[in-house]
Backbone as a ProteinNet text record, in pm:
[ID]
protein_1_A
[PRIMARY]
MKCNIRFIVLIVGCFLISCKEPKTDTALLHSNNKLELLSTDRSFSDLSEKEGIKLAYFEYIDSNGVLLRPNELPIVGAEAIDFLAQQNDQDYSLTWDPQHAEVGASGDLGFTYGVYILKPKDYDTLFYGNYTNIWKKQPDGKWKLLLNSGNEGLGN
[TERTIARY]
8365.2	8476.5	8520.2	8556.7	8576.5	8463.3	8371.9	8301.3	8325.8	8306.5	8345.7	8511.2	8623.3	8733	8720.9	8664.5	8615.7	8544.9	8468.9	8351.7	8469.3	8558.9	8637.3	8731.8	8804.4	8886.2	8838	8669.8	8592.6	8612.5	8576.9	8542.5	8697	8772.2	8953.1	8942.7	8939.8	8998.8	8903.2	8798.4	8671.4	8741.3	8769.9	8779	8935.9	9042.1	9183.9	9160.9	9067.3	9024.1	8970.4	8893.1	8832.3	8900.3	9018.3	9130.8	9236.6	9206.4	9302.6	9301.2	9374.8	9374.2	9303.5	9168.4	9152.6	9221	9235.3	9305.1	9243	9286.2	9265.2	9217.3	9097.6	9034.5	9113.5	9160.4	9259.8	9146.4	9053.2	8974.6	8915.6	8818.7	8760.3	8878.8	8946.3	9084.7	9112.2	9136.3	9162	9047.8	8917.2	8812.6	8799.1	8821.9	8785.5	8878.2	9026.3	9104.9	9076.8	9025.8	8976.8	8888.5	8755	8643.2	8731.4	8834.3	8895.3	8968.7	9032.3	9091.2	9011.7	8899.7	8804.5	8710.6	8699.3	8670.4	8756.5	8878.1	8946.6	9003.9	8973.3	8946.7	8894.6	8720.6	8620.3	8595.2	8678	8686.2	8821.9	8920.9	9003.1	8889.9	8832	8752.2	8653.4	8588.6	8503.6	8573.8	8699.3	8798.7	8842.7	8844.8	8865.5	8781.2	8620	8504.7	8480.8	8510.8	8474.4	8584.7	8685.7	8815.5	8904.9	8895.4	8994	9126.5	9109.8	9191.1	9351	9385.2	9564.7	9544.1	9461	9460.6	9435.8	9320.8	9351.3	9435.1	9499.8	9618.9	9762.4	9724.4	9874.7	9859.2	9688.3	9647.2	9688.4	9647.8	9671.8	9792.8	9889.3	9964.7	10109.1	10169.7	10317.1	10393.5	10472.4	10576.6	10674	10692.6	10735.4	10659.7	10537.4	10437.8	10501.4	10434.7	10482	10320	10346.8	10247.1	10302.7	10175.1	10190.9	10077.4	10190	10054.6	10130.6	9972.8	10068.2	10168.6	10279.8	10386.5	10492.2	10492.5	10594.2	10682.5	10762.3	10825.2	10751.6	10792.2	10738	10752.4	10637.7	10691.8	10685.8	10767.2	10817.1	10848	10772.4	10813.6	10836.9	10884	10866.2	10843.3	10880.2	10860.4	10714.8	10648.1	10540.6	10441.4	10480.8	10407.5	10409.6	10569.4	10581	10480.3	10486.2	10414.1	10252.8	10185.4	10038.8	10022.1	10128.2	10097	10106.5	10148.3	10142.9	10020.8	9902	9868.9	9751.5	9673.4	9528.5	9461.7	9367.3	9236	9105.3	9076.4	9014.5	8889.1	8974.2	8834.2	8785.3	8795.8	8724.8	8774.6	8636.7	8683.4	8711	8753.5	8787.8	8703.4	8631.6	8616	8596.4	8590	8614	8534.5	8508.8	8414.8	8492.3	8599	8633.9	8550.9	8570.3	8482.2	8550.2	8675.7	8767.4	8849.4	8918.1	9042.9	9073.6	9189.9	9273.2	9365.2	9380	9565.5	9553.6	9698.5	9813.9	9814.9	9826.1	9863.9	9918	10030.9	10104	9967.1	9870.8	9794.1	9833.1	9968.9	10019.7	10034.4	10004.4	9999.9	9841.9	9795.7	9708	9683.4	9552.5	9532.8	9387.2	9359.9	9198.3	9196.8	9112.2	9082.3	8931.6	8869.5	8782.8	8784.7	8641.3	8625	8628.7	8697.4	8662.4	8637	8536.3	8489.6	8498.6	8573.4	8640.8	8521.2	8511.4	8430.3	8458.6	8470.8	8541.7	8381.6	8411	8303.6	8239.9	8324.7	8192.4	8181.2	8171.6	8124.7	8037.8	7955.9	7832.3	7879.9	7981.8	8055.7	8109.2	8120.8	8198.8	8292.3	8400.1	8506.2	8548.5	8521.9	8505.4	8669.6	8736.1	8800.4	8821.1	8956.7	8978.4	9084.9	9145.8	9221	9254.3	9411.2	9409.7	9526.1	9494.5	9610	9642.4	9744.1	9853.9	9865.8	9841.5	9820.2	9920.5	9986.7	10057.7	10020.8	9977.1	9989.2	10066.6	10021.7	10118.3	10116	10238.7	10209.4	10109.5	10081.6	9929.8	9837.9	9837	9718.8	9626.7	9663.6	9582.6	9662	9616.8	9618.9	9665.7	9833.5	9886.9	9882.8	9863.3	9908.3	10048.9	10107.2	10200.2	10195.3	10094.6	10101.1	9957.9	9994.2	9830.4	9860.5	9745	9777.6	9661.7	9611.9	9481.6	9481.8	9380.8	9380.7	9203.7	9216.7	9100.6	9019	8905.9	8791.2	8729.5	8677.2	8533.3	8431	8333.2	8184.1	8114.6	7977.2	7933	7858.2
-4005.4	-4025	-3986.8	-3859.9	-3735.4	-3722.9	-3744	-3744.9	-3858.1	-3946.5	-4145.2	-4078.6	-4062.4	-4031.3	-3905.4	-3828.8	-3703.1	-3796.2	-3898.2	-3979.7	-4079.5	-4132.1	-4182.7	-4154.6	-4025.5	-3940.6	-3906.5	-3864.1	-3812.8	-3905.3	-4058.5	-4169.2	-4227	-4205.5	-4246.1	-4139.3	-3984.5	-3915.4	-3922	-3932.5	-3925	-4088.5	-4190.4	-4269.2	-4258.5	-4184.4	-4189.6	-4045.5	-4012.2	-3898.2	-4013.1	-4098.2	-4161	-4199.2	-4274.6	-4390	-4318.6	-4224.8	-4128.7	-4177.7	-4160.3	-4175.3	-4073.8	-4145.4	-4005	-3926.6	-3852.3	-3698.4	-3791.2	-3791.1	-3799.3	-3596.8	-3613.1	-3469.6	-3386.7	-3327.9	-3247.2	-3127.2	-3106.6	-3007.2	-3089.6	-3177.4	-3296.8	-3296.6	-3340.9	-3366.2	-3261.4	-3148.2	-2990.3	-2973.6	-2979.7	-2925.5	-3059.6	-3182.1	-3267.9	-3259.1	-3222.9	-3144.7	-3013.8	-2942.1	-2805.2	-2855.3	-2941.1	-2951.8	-3091.2	-3150.1	-3219	-3095.9	-3033.5	-2939.9	-2834.7	-2795.3	-2735.8	-2784.4	-2919.5	-3007.5	-3049.2	-3051.8	-3073.6	-2917.5	-2815.7	-2694.3	-2692.1	-2720	-2775.4	-2838.7	-2958.8	-3081.6	-3033.5	-2911.2	-2844.3	-2755.2	-2668.2	-2624.7	-2714.2	-2805.1	-2919.9	-2943.4	-2966.8	-3019.1	-2911.2	-2794.9	-2707.8	-2646.4	-2680.4	-2656.4	-2713	-2855	-3027.4	-3015.1	-3042.6	-3089.8	-2952.3	-2872	-2725.1	-2669.4	-2546.8	-2529	-2614.8	-2634.1	-2680.7	-2831.7	-2955.9	-3080.7	-3014.1	-2920.6	-2941.3	-2896.7	-2787.2	-2763.2	-2846.9	-2934.7	-3050.1	-3133.4	-3157.3	-3303.5	-3228.2	-3111.8	-3074.6	-3014.3	-2964.7	-2889.3	-2960.5	-2952.4	-2999	-2979.7	-3095.5	-3079.2	-2948.1	-2881.6	-2739	-2643.5	-2670.4	-2573.9	-2387.9	-2306.5	-2165.5	-2047.3	-2050.9	-1940.8	-1794.3	-1731.3	-1573.7	-1485.8	-1451.4	-1363.5	-1268.6	-1166.7	-1013.2	-984.9	-898.2	-929.6	-981.6	-1119.5	-1178.9	-1227.1	-1243.7	-1329.3	-1487.6	-1501.3	-1626.3	-1735.4	-1846.3	-1914	-2081.5	-2141.4	-2223.5	-2378.6	-2446.7	-2593.8	-2643.5	-2699.1	-2747.6	-2615.4	-2471.6	-2383.1	-2355.8	-2398	-2370.5	-2444.3	-2591.7	-2646	-2642.8	-2591.7	-2483.5	-2444.1	-2339.8	-2205.5	-2246.2	-2336.6	-2356.1	-2440.3	-2539.1	-2606	-2502.5	-2386.9	-2305	-2239.8	-2243.8	-2173.4	-2231.7	-2111.2	-2178.1	-2152.2	-2230	-2246.8	-2291.3	-2307.9	-2327.4	-2202.2	-2058.4	-1919.3	-1946.4	-1979.4	-1953.7	-2028	-2063.8	-2085.8	-2075.6	-2135.3	-2075	-2137.6	-2105	-2188.9	-2066.1	-2144.3	-2069.3	-2143.9	-2048	-2114.6	-2068.9	-2195.5	-2179.2	-2139.7	-2031.3	-1958.6	-2014.7	-2032.2	-2042.6	-2137	-2223	-2319.5	-2292	-2317.6	-2285.7	-2455	-2496.1	-2596.7	-2582.2	-2577.5	-2583.1	-2704.1	-2662.6	-2794.4	-2917.5	-2880.4	-3065.3	-3100.4	-3068.9	-3136.9	-3141.7	-3083.9	-3101.6	-2986.1	-2866.3	-2708.5	-2672.3	-2609.8	-2564.1	-2441.7	-2342.7	-2278.6	-2217	-2238.5	-2126.8	-2065.5	-1966.9	-1851.8	-1857.8	-1759.3	-1747.3	-1669.6	-1687.9	-1588.1	-1696.5	-1621.9	-1706.3	-1602.6	-1675.7	-1632	-1695.7	-1559.1	-1641.2	-1616.1	-1692.9	-1676.6	-1672.6	-1608.4	-1629.6	-1664.7	-1754.1	-1783.2	-1748.3	-1654.7	-1580.3	-1424.5	-1437.5	-1311.8	-1359.1	-1262.3	-1275	-1225	-1135.3	-1076	-1203.2	-1169.1	-1256.1	-1213.5	-1190.5	-1171.7	-1258.8	-1110.3	-1154.9	-1152.9	-1263.2	-1140.1	-1241.7	-1233.3	-1329.3	-1379.4	-1499.1	-1607.1	-1654.7	-1665.1	-1779.1	-1890.9	-2017.1	-2149.3	-2180.3	-2232.3	-2270.5	-2439.5	-2498.8	-2636.4	-2727.4	-2848.8	-2952.1	-3052	-3165.9	-3311.7	-3388.1	-3487.4	-3574.7	-3670.4	-3742.2	-3908.9	-3971.3	-3979.8	-4060.2	-3992.2	-3882.3	-3818.3	-3697.6	-3687.7	-3618.3	-3498.7	-3385.7	-3239.5	-3186.6	-3119.2	-3051.9	-2915.1	-2852	-2715.9	-2650.1	-2563.3	-2565.4	-2438.8	-2318.6	-2172.6	-2108.6	-2060	-1994.2	-1838.4	-1777.6	-1631.4	-1550.8	-1451.6	-1403.4	-1241.2	-1191.6	-1061.9	-1020.9	-980.4	-969.6	-840.2	-813.2	-687.5	-700.3	-797.1	-796.3	-729.1	-637.7	-621.8	-780.9	-728.2	-882.1	-895.5
-12885.7	-12800.8	-12670.9	-12715.4	-12645.5	-12513.2	-12496.5	-12407.9	-12304.9	-12358.6	-12328.8	-12244.3	-12291.7	-12203	-12136.9	-12130.2	-12000.6	-11881.4	-11925.8	-11859.9	-11773.3	-11871.1	-11749.1	-11706.5	-11730.7	-11641.9	-11547.6	-11518.6	-11401	-11331.5	-11384.8	-11279	-11224.5	-11298.2	-11243.6	-11141.7	-11185.9	-11100.1	-10901.4	-10915.7	-10812.2	-10732.5	-10802.3	-10795.9	-10665.8	-10758.8	-10679	-10565.3	-10518.5	-10418.3	-10321.8	-10378.8	-10255.1	-10167.7	-10263.9	-10176	-10105.4	-10093.2	-10023.2	-9850.2	-9813.3	-9642	-9588.4	-9520.5	-9423.8	-9340.2	-9324	-9233.2	-9085.5	-8992.9	-8849.5	-8845.6	-8771.8	-8734.7	-8633.8	-8661.5	-8543.2	-8484.2	-8546	-8519	-8407.2	-8409.9	-8341.9	-8207.9	-8247.8	-8109.3	-8048.4	-8112.2	-8038	-7973	-8006.4	-7921.7	-7791	-7863.1	-7737.2	-7600.9	-7662.6	-7561.8	-7457.1	-7519	-7478.7	-7354.8	-7422.1	-7294.8	-7217.1	-7216.8	-7110.2	-7042.1	-7046.3	-7007	-6880	-6976.3	-6870.7	-6762.8	-6793.3	-6707.3	-6604.7	-6622.6	-6502.8	-6437.7	-6493	-6361.3	-6313.6	-6384.9	-6304.4	-6160	-6183.3	-6072.1	-5984.7	-6038.3	-5934.7	-5809.3	-5883.1	-5796.8	-5758.1	-5775	-5689.7	-5601.9	-5598.3	-5482.2	-5400.8	-5435.9	-5383.9	-5227.5	-5332.1	-5244.9	-5125.1	-5135.4	-5099.8	-4982.2	-4988.6	-4947.1	-4903.2	-4949.9	-4887.3	-5012.5	-5037.1	-5140.9	-5124.8	-5005.8	-4982.7	-5037.9	-5039	-5064.1	-5237.7	-5259.2	-5406.1	-5493	-5437.3	-5518.1	-5534.1	-5403.3	-5407.2	-5507.1	-5513.9	-5615.7	-5715.7	-5799.1	-5935.6	-5967.3	-5881.9	-5899	-5949.7	-6062.5	-6145.2	-5991.5	-6020	-5942.5	-5954.5	-6099.4	-6127.2	-6095.5	-6098.9	-6078	-6020.7	-6076.6	-6037.8	-5958.7	-5856.7	-5810.1	-5824.1	-5858.1	-5899.1	-5778.7	-5681.8	-5596.4	-5588.9	-5508.7	-5499	-5416.3	-5450.5	-5350.7	-5339.5	-5421.3	-5397.1	-5534.4	-5523.4	-5636.1	-5674.8	-5788.3	-5812.2	-5730.5	-5753.1	-5597.1	-5729.6	-5685.7	-5799.3	-5771.1	-5795.9	-5754.1	-5628	-5557.8	-5403.2	-5324.6	-5357	-5239.2	-5260	-5381.8	-5409.7	-5324.2	-5339.4	-5237.6	-5087.2	-5001.9	-4855.7	-4873.4	-4940.3	-4949	-4939.2	-5018.5	-4989.9	-4888.6	-4805.1	-4689.2	-4567.9	-4573.1	-4478.4	-4455.4	-4596.7	-4563.4	-4502.9	-4417.6	-4351	-4443.5	-4479.1	-4556.1	-4509.8	-4330.9	-4256.2	-4246.8	-4275.8	-4277.7	-4390.5	-4497.9	-4650.2	-4714.8	-4828.5	-4944	-5081	-5130	-5310.9	-5391.1	-5482.8	-5582.9	-5724.5	-5840.5	-5954.5	-6036.5	-6148.3	-6267.9	-6427.2	-6477.1	-6630.2	-6700.3	-6777.4	-6877.6	-6971.3	-7029.8	-7136	-7139.3	-7245.4	-7272	-7376.7	-7371.3	-7509.9	-7505.6	-7585.6	-7620.1	-7733.2	-7672.5	-7804.3	-7909.9	-8056.1	-8161.5	-8079.7	-8029.5	-7961.3	-7866.8	-7852.2	-7736.4	-7573.5	-7550	-7450.1	-7322.9	-7381.2	-7327.4	-7341.7	-7221.8	-7291.7	-7121.4	-7146.6	-7054.2	-7032.9	-6869.2	-6877.2	-6773.4	-6796.8	-6741	-6708.6	-6602.8	-6570.2	-6442.8	-6377.1	-6216.7	-6116.2	-6026.9	-5912	-5780.9	-5712.3	-5574.3	-5430.7	-5364	-5229.6	-5103	-5052.5	-4944.2	-4804.3	-4719.2	-4559.1	-4524.3	-4399.7	-4347.7	-4262.6	-4210.8	-4123.7	-4124.7	-4269.3	-4324.6	-4481.4	-4486.6	-4579.2	-4719.6	-4718.7	-4798.5	-4913.5	-5053.3	-5122.5	-5199	-5222.7	-5281.6	-5439.2	-5559.2	-5681.5	-5741.1	-5795.3	-5907.9	-6008.5	-6113.7	-6217.6	-6226.1	-6288.5	-6242.7	-6395.5	-6400.4	-6509.8	-6491.2	-6543.4	-6507	-6650.2	-6638.7	-6769.5	-6689.9	-6814.6	-6793.3	-6844.9	-6816.1	-6925.3	-6885	-6985.7	-6995.4	-6955.5	-6873.3	-6810	-6922.8	-6908.5	-7021.4	-7000.9	-6853.3	-6803.8	-6882.6	-6915.6	-6953.3	-6868.1	-6767	-6673.4	-6702.2	-6671.4	-6691.4	-6567.2	-6542.7	-6429.6	-6423.2	-6308.7	-6325.9	-6305.1	-6421.6	-6400.3	-6360.3	-6400.5	-6336.1	-6301.6	-6218.1	-6149.3	-6096.8	-6173.8	-6121.7	-6139.5	-6031	-6032.4	-6015.2	-5980.5	-5931.8	-5892.1	-5815.1	-5714.4	-5792.8	-5742.9	-5763.8	-5833.1	-5878.7	-5972.1	-5871.3	-5928.8	-5864.3	-5860.8	-5798.4	-5797	-5949
[MASK]
++++++++++++++++++++++++++++++++++++++++++++++++++++++++++++++++++++++++++++++++++++++++++++++++++++++++++++++++++++++++++++++++++++++++++++++++++++++++++++

C-alpha cells in the first residue's frame, strides 16, 4: 500500500509540474537582442562606407544623441547634428567592426564596441582605433545611437 501511495504522489507531482505555464525564454530573447544590435551596428558601418559618414550618422543617431570627441565638450542633440553637418567626409571613409554587444535586461538599452578604420582617400595609410556606441531601442523596434566615443592609436 505504501508503494502505491508513493507512486500516486509521484505521478500527481509530475503532472502538476508539467502543467506549469512555460516561462518565456529570456535568455533566447536576450541573445536575439544582442544579435540584432550587432547587426544594426554593422549596417551603420556599411552605410558609412557606401554613402558617407554624415549620412550614416543622420540615419542612426537619436535626436538626443551625444558625440564625445577629442578636445570637445560633449556634443548633444541638435548640436551633434549640426556638428556632423559641418564635417567634410569627402576626403576619407570610416568603417568599423563591432566585436561585442550587450543589451540590458529591459531590452531597450545596449552597447557595442569594436575597432574602427579611418581611410584617407589620398593616402595608403590606414588609421585604427577603438570605439563604443550606446544604443536605445525605439518604440518601432529600431535601435538609435545615444552615445558615440572612440580613441585612436591601434597598430595594424
